[in-house]
LUMBA-806628 format. One record per atom (N, C-alpha, C): residue number from 1; atom name; x, y, z. Coordinates in pm, whole numbers. Layout:
N
NUM, CA, X, Y, Z
...
END
This chain:
248
1, N, -1891, 548, 315
1, CA, -2000, 484, 237
1, C, -1946, 361, 175
2, N, -2009, 316, 65
2, CA, -1984, 188, 6
2, C, -1902, 202, -124
3, N, -1839, 315, -141
3, CA, -1766, 336, -265
3, C, -1622, 262, -252
4, N, -1566, 241, -366
4, CA, -1432, 162, -365
4, C, -1351, 240, -472
5, N, -1223, 259, -422
5, CA, -1120, 318, -500
5, C, -1000, 228, -499
6, N, -947, 206, -620
6, CA, -820, 125, -631
6, C, -711, 219, -673
7, N, -612, 216, -585
7, CA, -487, 292, -623
7, C, -376, 194, -683
8, N, -341, 227, -806
8, CA, -232, 137, -861
8, C, -112, 222, -854
9, N, -15, 170, -780
9, CA, 111, 246, -756
9, C, 233, 169, -832
10, N, 279, 240, -932
10, CA, 378, 164, -1011
10, C, 507, 123, -942
11, N, 552, 203, -835
11, CA, 674, 153, -767
11, C, 641, 52, -660
12, N, 523, 18, -646
12, CA, 474, -71, -527
12, C, 483, -230, -584
13, N, 360, -293, -572
13, CA, 359, -436, -598
13, C, 376, -461, -753
14, N, 381, -360, -833
14, CA, 396, -367, -979
14, C, 536, -328, -1010
15, N, 636, -322, -915
15, CA, 769, -286, -946
15, C, 832, -389, -1029
16, N, 942, -343, -1112
16, CA, 1009, -445, -1187
16, C, 1075, -555, -1108
17, N, 1085, -529, -963
17, CA, 1138, -629, -874
17, C, 1050, -743, -861
18, N, 919, -721, -886
18, CA, 827, -834, -885
18, C, 777, -874, -1022
19, N, 737, -1003, -1043
19, CA, 676, -1040, -1163
19, C, 536, -992, -1169
20, N, 491, -944, -1292
20, CA, 361, -882, -1310
20, C, 245, -989, -1302
21, N, 285, -1120, -1296
21, CA, 183, -1217, -1296
21, C, 175, -1292, -1163
22, N, 227, -1238, -1052
22, CA, 206, -1303, -922
22, C, 60, -1305, -876
23, N, 36, -1395, -787
23, CA, -103, -1408, -737
23, C, -152, -1278, -666
24, N, -62, -1210, -602
24, CA, -102, -1082, -532
24, C, -138, -976, -639
25, N, -61, -964, -746
25, CA, -89, -870, -853
25, C, -216, -898, -919
26, N, -240, -1031, -947
26, CA, -371, -1072, -1013
26, C, -482, -1041, -928
27, N, -471, -1046, -795
27, CA, -581, -1014, -715
27, C, -605, -870, -712
28, N, -501, -793, -719
28, CA, -519, -639, -722
28, C, -594, -608, -848
29, N, -567, -662, -965
29, CA, -624, -635, -1086
29, C, -775, -681, -1081
30, N, -804, -786, -1013
30, CA, -933, -833, -1013
30, C, -1031, -730, -936
31, N, -974, -666, -838
31, CA, -1047, -562, -766
31, C, -1070, -436, -850
32, N, -983, -413, -947
32, CA, -991, -289, -1023
32, C, -1119, -293, -1105
33, N, -1163, -407, -1153
33, CA, -1283, -419, -1235
33, C, -1404, -385, -1166
34, N, -1408, -389, -1029
34, CA, -1525, -355, -945
34, C, -1515, -218, -889
35, N, -1410, -142, -908
35, CA, -1386, -22, -849
35, C, -1469, 94, -903
36, N, -1502, 182, -823
36, CA, -1573, 302, -868
36, C, -1477, 395, -933
37, N, -1349, 393, -901
37, CA, -1253, 476, -956
37, C, -1112, 411, -942
38, N, -1034, 421, -1055
38, CA, -891, 368, -1049
38, C, -801, 488, -1064
39, N, -705, 509, -969
39, CA, -606, 611, -974
39, C, -467, 542, -994
40, N, -405, 579, -1106
40, CA, -264, 534, -1134
40, C, -170, 626, -1072
41, N, -98, 596, -976
41, CA, 1, 678, -912
41, C, 140, 640, -958
42, N, 202, 731, -1024
42, CA, 341, 704, -1087
42, C, 441, 805, -1055
43, N, 564, 759, -1029
43, CA, 680, 844, -1011
43, C, 712, 917, -1134
44, N, 694, 1046, -1137
44, CA, 725, 1123, -1259
44, C, 865, 1107, -1306
45, N, 955, 1087, -1212
45, CA, 1104, 1074, -1250
45, C, 1138, 957, -1345
46, N, 1051, 853, -1325
46, CA, 1071, 730, -1397
46, C, 1021, 735, -1540
47, N, 933, 834, -1566
47, CA, 883, 852, -1695
47, C, 779, 744, -1737
48, N, 756, 728, -1861
48, CA, 668, 623, -1908
48, C, 743, 503, -1937
49, N, 807, 438, -1836
49, CA, 891, 327, -1859
49, C, 819, 192, -1878
50, N, 888, 86, -1886
50, CA, 829, -46, -1928
50, C, 720, -85, -1829
51, N, 738, -69, -1701
51, CA, 649, -113, -1596
51, C, 521, -17, -1618
52, N, 532, 111, -1635
52, CA, 423, 199, -1657
52, C, 342, 163, -1779
53, N, 415, 129, -1888
53, CA, 352, 88, -2012
53, C, 270, -42, -1991
54, N, 318, -135, -1922
54, CA, 249, -258, -1893
54, C, 115, -240, -1814
55, N, 128, -145, -1713
55, CA, 10, -122, -1629
55, C, -90, -48, -1715
56, N, -47, 49, -1785
56, CA, -144, 135, -1870
56, C, -220, 38, -1968
57, N, -141, -52, -2024
57, CA, -205, -148, -2121
57, C, -313, -230, -2055
58, N, -297, -267, -1929
58, CA, -398, -349, -1858
58, C, -506, -258, -1823
59, N, -477, -130, -1778
59, CA, -589, -44, -1745
59, C, -686, -12, -1862
60, N, -638, -21, -1981
60, CA, -722, -3, -2090
60, C, -841, -101, -2102
61, N, -824, -209, -2030
61, CA, -915, -319, -2033
61, C, -1027, -303, -1914
62, N, -999, -202, -1826
62, CA, -1084, -184, -1713
62, C, -1177, -67, -1735
63, N, -1304, -94, -1710
63, CA, -1406, 1, -1729
63, C, -1414, 106, -1613
64, N, -1469, 214, -1632
64, CA, -1498, 317, -1525
64, C, -1389, 423, -1533
65, N, -1413, 535, -1456
65, CA, -1322, 643, -1463
65, C, -1177, 614, -1412
66, N, -1084, 673, -1473
66, CA, -941, 658, -1441
66, C, -869, 786, -1425
67, N, -802, 806, -1316
67, CA, -723, 925, -1293
67, C, -574, 880, -1303
68, N, -489, 979, -1343
68, CA, -343, 967, -1344
68, C, -291, 1070, -1243
69, N, -205, 1027, -1154
69, CA, -139, 1115, -1053
69, C, 11, 1098, -1071
70, N, 73, 1199, -1128
70, CA, 225, 1191, -1139
70, C, 286, 1263, -1018
71, N, 350, 1188, -941
71, CA, 401, 1217, -807
71, C, 553, 1273, -822
72, N, 595, 1342, -721
72, CA, 735, 1391, -708
72, C, 765, 1499, -815
73, N, 661, 1579, -837
73, CA, 686, 1682, -944
73, C, 788, 1789, -904
74, N, 825, 1792, -773
74, CA, 919, 1882, -718
74, C, 1062, 1842, -751
75, N, 1086, 1719, -814
75, CA, 1213, 1673, -848
75, C, 1244, 1660, -997
76, N, 1147, 1728, -1077
76, CA, 1165, 1710, -1226
76, C, 1142, 1845, -1287
77, N, 1211, 1875, -1392
77, CA, 1190, 1996, -1469
77, C, 1046, 2000, -1534
78, N, 995, 2115, -1546
78, CA, 853, 2129, -1596
78, C, 846, 2070, -1744
79, N, 944, 2095, -1826
79, CA, 935, 2048, -1964
79, C, 932, 1885, -1972
80, N, 1021, 1831, -1877
80, CA, 1016, 1685, -1856
80, C, 888, 1631, -1815
81, N, 832, 1710, -1713
81, CA, 706, 1661, -1657
81, C, 593, 1657, -1767
82, N, 593, 1760, -1840
82, CA, 494, 1771, -1952
82, C, 513, 1661, -2051
83, N, 632, 1621, -2082
83, CA, 661, 1515, -2174
83, C, 615, 1377, -2124
84, N, 635, 1364, -1997
84, CA, 587, 1233, -1927
84, C, 439, 1226, -1931
85, N, 371, 1336, -1893
85, CA, 229, 1346, -1894
85, C, 168, 1314, -2023
86, N, 240, 1368, -2127
86, CA, 192, 1346, -2267
86, C, 200, 1201, -2314
87, N, 303, 1136, -2272
87, CA, 329, 994, -2302
87, C, 215, 908, -2243
88, N, 185, 933, -2113
88, CA, 73, 861, -2050
88, C, -60, 880, -2115
89, N, -92, 1008, -2137
89, CA, -207, 1055, -2202
89, C, -234, 999, -2347
90, N, -129, 988, -2425
90, CA, -137, 936, -2556
90, C, -164, 786, -2553
91, N, -117, 716, -2447
91, CA, -132, 572, -2438
91, C, -273, 531, -2385
92, N, -332, 623, -2294
92, CA, -464, 593, -2241
92, C, -532, 733, -2216
93, N, -658, 736, -2245
93, CA, -736, 858, -2226
93, C, -782, 864, -2081
94, N, -708, 918, -1990
94, CA, -734, 933, -1849
94, C, -844, 1039, -1836
95, N, -936, 1022, -1752
95, CA, -1039, 1117, -1717
95, C, -981, 1252, -1667
96, N, -890, 1235, -1581
96, CA, -811, 1363, -1528
96, C, -674, 1332, -1500
97, N, -580, 1425, -1515
97, CA, -443, 1401, -1483
97, C, -397, 1510, -1378
98, N, -330, 1455, -1264
98, CA, -295, 1548, -1168
98, C, -146, 1544, -1147
99, N, -87, 1661, -1124
99, CA, 59, 1673, -1093
99, C, 72, 1700, -946
100, N, 137, 1614, -876
100, CA, 132, 1620, -724
100, C, 279, 1604, -666
101, N, 290, 1651, -545
101, CA, 409, 1618, -466
101, C, 357, 1568, -330
102, N, 365, 1447, -308
102, CA, 326, 1397, -172
102, C, 411, 1452, -62
103, N, 533, 1494, -91
103, CA, 629, 1548, 7
103, C, 582, 1683, 60
104, N, 548, 1779, -33
104, CA, 513, 1912, 10
104, C, 366, 1937, 0
105, N, 288, 1849, -61
105, CA, 143, 1863, -62
105, C, 91, 1934, -186
106, N, 171, 1974, -281
106, CA, 135, 2045, -405
106, C, 31, 1947, -484
107, N, -83, 2000, -514
107, CA, -175, 1928, -598
107, C, -252, 1811, -530
108, N, -221, 1786, -406
108, CA, -285, 1673, -342
108, C, -425, 1701, -311
109, N, -445, 1820, -263
109, CA, -588, 1852, -221
109, C, -680, 1858, -353
110, N, -620, 1894, -464
110, CA, -705, 1893, -584
110, C, -738, 1747, -625
111, N, -651, 1659, -601
111, CA, -671, 1514, -626
111, C, -786, 1464, -536
112, N, -764, 1496, -408
112, CA, -874, 1447, -307
112, C, -1007, 1498, -344
113, N, -1017, 1626, -376
113, CA, -1145, 1686, -428
113, C, -1205, 1629, -539
114, N, -1124, 1593, -640
114, CA, -1170, 1524, -764
114, C, -1227, 1394, -733
115, N, -1152, 1319, -650
115, CA, -1192, 1180, -612
115, C, -1331, 1191, -543
116, N, -1354, 1285, -449
116, CA, -1478, 1300, -379
116, C, -1583, 1328, -476
117, N, -1554, 1411, -573
117, CA, -1657, 1455, -666
117, C, -1722, 1342, -762
118, N, -1643, 1248, -781
118, CA, -1684, 1129, -883
118, C, -1740, 1018, -802
119, N, -1722, 1019, -661
119, CA, -1775, 901, -589
119, C, -1927, 902, -590
120, N, -1983, 786, -615
120, CA, -2127, 782, -607
120, C, -2183, 784, -447
121, N, -2293, 842, -431
121, CA, -2350, 853, -292
121, C, -2389, 711, -248
122, N, -2391, 689, -127
122, CA, -2437, 563, -68
122, C, -2447, 563, 79
123, N, -2523, 472, 141
123, CA, -2540, 475, 286
123, C, -2407, 435, 361
124, N, -2402, 492, 482
124, CA, -2283, 458, 573
124, C, -2310, 316, 631
125, N, -2207, 237, 620
125, CA, -2218, 94, 665
125, C, -2156, 87, 806
126, N, -2090, 188, 844
126, CA, -2019, 189, 980
126, C, -2044, 311, 1048
127, N, -2033, 319, 1189
127, CA, -2042, 445, 1257
127, C, -1935, 547, 1210
128, N, -1973, 668, 1210
128, CA, -1884, 777, 1151
128, C, -1754, 789, 1239
129, N, -1756, 740, 1362
129, CA, -1635, 759, 1451
129, C, -1554, 624, 1445
130, N, -1597, 526, 1370
130, CA, -1521, 399, 1354
130, C, -1408, 416, 1254
131, N, -1282, 398, 1302
131, CA, -1176, 430, 1211
131, C, -1156, 321, 1101
132, N, -1183, 199, 1129
132, CA, -1166, 91, 1041
132, C, -1259, -35, 1063
133, N, -1288, -107, 963
133, CA, -1366, -227, 979
133, C, -1270, -355, 991
134, N, -1130, -329, 996
134, CA, -1034, -429, 1008
134, C, -1053, -483, 1148
135, N, -1033, -625, 1169
135, CA, -1013, -672, 1300
135, C, -886, -607, 1365
136, N, -886, -609, 1496
136, CA, -772, -545, 1570
136, C, -642, -608, 1537
137, N, -643, -746, 1523
137, CA, -514, -807, 1491
137, C, -459, -762, 1358
138, N, -546, -745, 1255
138, CA, -505, -705, 1127
138, C, -467, -558, 1124
139, N, -542, -477, 1197
139, CA, -507, -341, 1207
139, C, -374, -321, 1270
140, N, -339, -405, 1367
140, CA, -204, -394, 1430
140, C, -95, -427, 1335
141, N, -126, -537, 1247
141, CA, -25, -579, 1148
141, C, -5, -468, 1048
142, N, -113, -396, 1008
142, CA, -109, -288, 908
142, C, -22, -172, 961
143, N, -43, -146, 1086
143, CA, 33, -38, 1151
143, C, 188, -70, 1154
144, N, 220, -181, 1183
144, CA, 364, -226, 1180
144, C, 422, -228, 1031
145, N, 332, -272, 938
145, CA, 384, -277, 800
145, C, 407, -133, 749
146, N, 313, -32, 795
146, CA, 342, 97, 752
146, C, 472, 156, 801
147, N, 495, 131, 934
147, CA, 627, 185, 983
147, C, 750, 105, 928
148, N, 730, -16, 886
148, CA, 837, -83, 816
148, C, 873, -23, 683
149, N, 767, 16, 603
149, CA, 789, 68, 477
149, C, 843, 220, 491
150, N, 785, 288, 588
150, CA, 834, 423, 608
150, C, 987, 422, 646
151, N, 1034, 330, 726
151, CA, 1178, 324, 767
151, C, 1266, 274, 660
152, N, 1217, 175, 582
152, CA, 1302, 106, 485
152, C, 1262, 106, 338
153, N, 1184, 216, 301
153, CA, 1119, 212, 171
153, C, 1230, 213, 57
154, N, 1341, 259, 83
154, CA, 1444, 264, -23
154, C, 1533, 141, -24
155, N, 1521, 56, 84
155, CA, 1610, -59, 96
155, C, 1536, -186, 80
156, N, 1409, -191, 127
156, CA, 1336, -322, 136
156, C, 1230, -329, 27
157, N, 1224, -441, -58
157, CA, 1124, -449, -153
157, C, 976, -466, -86
158, N, 876, -434, -158
158, CA, 743, -431, -98
158, C, 686, -576, -89
159, N, 781, -684, -97
159, CA, 741, -812, -73
159, C, 734, -864, 63
160, N, 769, -773, 162
160, CA, 746, -808, 304
160, C, 613, -809, 351
161, N, 587, -885, 458
161, CA, 458, -908, 506
161, C, 457, -918, 659
162, N, 355, -864, 729
162, CA, 347, -862, 868
162, C, 224, -945, 917
163, N, 233, -1040, 1018
163, CA, 125, -1113, 1071
163, C, 129, -1106, 1215
164, N, 4, -1085, 1271
164, CA, -15, -1080, 1415
164, C, -25, -1223, 1462
165, N, 66, -1282, 1533
165, CA, 57, -1420, 1572
165, C, -14, -1435, 1697
166, N, -12, -1346, 1788
166, CA, -93, -1357, 1910
166, C, -133, -1221, 1964
167, N, -251, -1222, 2040
167, CA, -304, -1102, 2092
167, C, -365, -1131, 2228
168, N, -296, -1086, 2336
168, CA, -333, -1120, 2473
168, C, -378, -993, 2556
169, N, -503, -1007, 2593
169, CA, -563, -904, 2682
169, C, -514, -928, 2816
170, N, -447, -836, 2888
170, CA, -393, -849, 3017
170, C, -486, -788, 3120
171, N, -471, -837, 3248
171, CA, -552, -800, 3359
171, C, -537, -648, 3390
172, N, -423, -594, 3357
172, CA, -397, -448, 3388
172, C, -455, -353, 3280
173, N, -533, -414, 3184
173, CA, -589, -341, 3082
173, C, -503, -312, 2952
174, N, -378, -353, 2957
174, CA, -289, -347, 2848
174, C, -313, -468, 2762
175, N, -241, -468, 2646
175, CA, -243, -580, 2551
175, C, -110, -614, 2508
176, N, -84, -751, 2499
176, CA, 45, -791, 2457
176, C, 27, -857, 2321
177, N, 108, -792, 2222
177, CA, 93, -831, 2077
177, C, 223, -887, 2035
178, N, 224, -1004, 1967
178, CA, 337, -1058, 1909
178, C, 321, -1075, 1764
179, N, 409, -1015, 1681
179, CA, 406, -1012, 1537
179, C, 535, -1069, 1466
180, N, 509, -1119, 1348
180, CA, 621, -1167, 1264
180, C, 635, -1086, 1139
181, N, 751, -1039, 1111
181, CA, 773, -970, 974
181, C, 831, -1076, 886
182, N, 759, -1105, 777
182, CA, 811, -1212, 682
182, C, 878, -1140, 564
183, N, 998, -1181, 529
183, CA, 1069, -1132, 416
183, C, 1111, -1262, 322
184, N, 1163, -1234, 204
184, CA, 1177, -1346, 121
184, C, 1320, -1395, 112
185, N, 1414, -1316, 165
185, CA, 1561, -1365, 158
185, C, 1629, -1321, 289
186, N, 1735, -1394, 326
186, CA, 1809, -1365, 441
186, C, 1866, -1222, 443
187, N, 1909, -1179, 320
187, CA, 1969, -1042, 317
187, C, 1853, -940, 364
188, N, 1729, -967, 336
188, CA, 1633, -867, 376
188, C, 1609, -874, 529
189, N, 1629, -1002, 588
189, CA, 1604, -1017, 718
189, C, 1712, -925, 794
190, N, 1836, -928, 748
190, CA, 1940, -840, 811
190, C, 1908, -703, 794
191, N, 1848, -655, 682
191, CA, 1817, -523, 666
191, C, 1709, -474, 771
192, N, 1601, -559, 789
192, CA, 1510, -531, 881
192, C, 1548, -517, 1029
193, N, 1640, -614, 1070
193, CA, 1693, -617, 1200
193, C, 1779, -502, 1228
194, N, 1868, -467, 1130
194, CA, 1964, -354, 1148
194, C, 2072, -399, 1234
195, N, 2180, -303, 1240
195, CA, 2296, -330, 1322
195, C, 2258, -328, 1473
196, N, 2289, -444, 1530
196, CA, 2249, -452, 1676
196, C, 2110, -453, 1707
197, N, 2024, -475, 1600
197, CA, 1874, -475, 1614
197, C, 1814, -344, 1627
198, N, 1891, -237, 1592
198, CA, 1846, -104, 1609
198, C, 1725, -73, 1525
199, N, 1729, -123, 1389
199, CA, 1617, -92, 1298
199, C, 1487, -143, 1344
200, N, 1478, -271, 1386
200, CA, 1362, -336, 1422
200, C, 1307, -285, 1553
201, N, 1395, -226, 1644
201, CA, 1362, -157, 1763
201, C, 1290, -31, 1732
202, N, 1344, 56, 1634
202, CA, 1281, 171, 1599
202, C, 1133, 148, 1540
203, N, 1128, 42, 1450
203, CA, 999, 7, 1391
203, C, 903, -27, 1498
204, N, 942, -105, 1590
204, CA, 859, -151, 1691
204, C, 808, -43, 1790
205, N, 899, 58, 1812
205, CA, 861, 173, 1898
205, C, 761, 261, 1833
206, N, 779, 281, 1691
206, CA, 684, 371, 1629
206, C, 549, 295, 1619
207, N, 551, 172, 1585
207, CA, 420, 99, 1580
207, C, 353, 91, 1714
208, N, 424, 65, 1823
208, CA, 370, 54, 1954
208, C, 303, 188, 1996
209, N, 371, 297, 1961
209, CA, 308, 428, 1999
209, C, 182, 451, 1912
210, N, 177, 411, 1794
210, CA, 56, 433, 1710
210, C, -50, 343, 1765
211, N, -23, 220, 1791
211, CA, -132, 129, 1842
211, C, -181, 168, 1978
212, N, -91, 218, 2062
212, CA, -140, 269, 2199
212, C, -237, 388, 2184
213, N, -207, 472, 2087
213, CA, -303, 584, 2065
213, C, -439, 541, 2011
214, N, -427, 448, 1913
214, CA, -551, 401, 1856
214, C, -644, 319, 1953
215, N, -584, 236, 2035
215, CA, -645, 149, 2135
215, C, -678, 226, 2265
216, N, -607, 333, 2287
216, CA, -619, 417, 2402
216, C, -588, 331, 2531
217, N, -475, 252, 2521
217, CA, -425, 178, 2636
217, C, -286, 135, 2607
218, N, -210, 95, 2701
218, CA, -75, 49, 2684
218, C, -71, -79, 2587
219, N, 32, -83, 2508
219, CA, 54, -194, 2415
219, C, 195, -245, 2437
220, N, 213, -378, 2453
220, CA, 342, -444, 2462
220, C, 362, -517, 2336
221, N, 449, -460, 2247
221, CA, 462, -515, 2106
221, C, 599, -580, 2091
222, N, 584, -710, 2053
222, CA, 718, -793, 2026
222, C, 721, -837, 1884
223, N, 840, -791, 1818
223, CA, 852, -822, 1672
223, C, 949, -933, 1644
224, N, 936, -1009, 1546
224, CA, 1024, -1110, 1508
224, C, 1043, -1106, 1348
225, N, 1148, -1147, 1299
225, CA, 1171, -1142, 1151
225, C, 1209, -1273, 1108
226, N, 1127, -1331, 1005
226, CA, 1144, -1462, 955
226, C, 1155, -1462, 803
227, N, 1228, -1553, 740
227, CA, 1224, -1567, 589
227, C, 1126, -1665, 545
228, N, 1040, -1621, 449
228, CA, 940, -1716, 386
228, C, 937, -1675, 239
229, N, 991, -1764, 164
229, CA, 985, -1738, 19
229, C, 861, -1746, -47
230, N, 836, -1666, -141
230, CA, 716, -1666, -223
230, C, 588, -1661, -131
231, N, 591, -1580, -21
231, CA, 474, -1576, 60
231, C, 353, -1516, -14
232, N, 377, -1432, -109
232, CA, 271, -1373, -194
232, C, 194, -1473, -273
233, N, 240, -1590, -292
233, CA, 166, -1690, -363
233, C, 113, -1797, -271
234, N, 112, -1779, -146
234, CA, 54, -1869, -48
234, C, -95, -1838, -24
235, N, -183, -1938, -54
235, CA, -329, -1913, -41
235, C, -369, -1870, 106
236, N, -286, -1923, 202
236, CA, -327, -1881, 345
236, C, -320, -1741, 360
237, N, -218, -1670, 315
237, CA, -197, -1532, 326
237, C, -319, -1458, 279
238, N, -382, -1491, 162
238, CA, -503, -1426, 110
238, C, -623, -1447, 204
239, N, -639, -1572, 261
239, CA, -744, -1588, 351
239, C, -738, -1498, 476
240, N, -622, -1473, 530
240, CA, -598, -1388, 637
240, C, -634, -1245, 607
241, N, -625, -1207, 482
241, CA, -660, -1072, 441
241, C, -798, -1054, 390
242, N, -877, -1174, 394
242, CA, -1019, -1168, 347
242, C, -1025, -1165, 202
243, N, -923, -1214, 126
243, CA, -928, -1225, -18
243, C, -935, -1357, -78
244, N, -977, -1367, -189
244, CA, -990, -1502, -254
244, C, -866, -1521, -335
245, N, -801, -1642, -325
245, CA, -675, -1669, -398
245, C, -713, -1698, -548
246, N, -650, -1623, -635
246, CA, -677, -1633, -774
246, C, -641, -1777, -830
247, N, -729, -1839, -902
247, CA, -697, -1976, -951
247, C, -621, -1965, -1084
248, N, -620, -1860, -1154
248, CA, -551, -1867, -1286
248, C, -453, -1745, -1285
END
């Protein structure tokens, strides 16, 4: 339907590794004001740290329901978890607080059910069997970006970006896709490539299998890694994602 949920993930684009005033972050906050629900997803192990405090302070200015989801509860003692939850709740009156473990699924179904319960009813804008309204080129880029983060989430900052440079329909029914993974530093490029190119080969194989299943045909995927500093503040990147570049 036409509902909108914004997930604010404290270890993601709001990480201390990134400035809180980048254009990408400002765009994310602009979407929060129009959302039907805002879910703050936070690593319980980090507690109510400086980054979390900054986000909660900004969330106080956003209207509408707000949920708090404390993740990784399987890695923290119960008394510590309750202390973290209390710190968040004292700073902002969340409509609901959830203790979850994305790893083993504890509490996740309760979160999904609560989200569904607060969503306003609306008409379907796309066929029920349509997986996404993304153009295929963008969907392919998102698939590769997902595999990139799953493979390197502990090593690579979330400042990386994937672009589909070319999409060629071949006579045999297959498709040839060429993509570029952009990172901000040469050291990150080396991480993505891996020793002997092993890491990028693994990422490419996982993304190719995913795309072949989605498109129901063979996919020939070619990945390249390039350094592009401050890509998140480039207006062209926003246009490719269908977003408006924030002027302030």
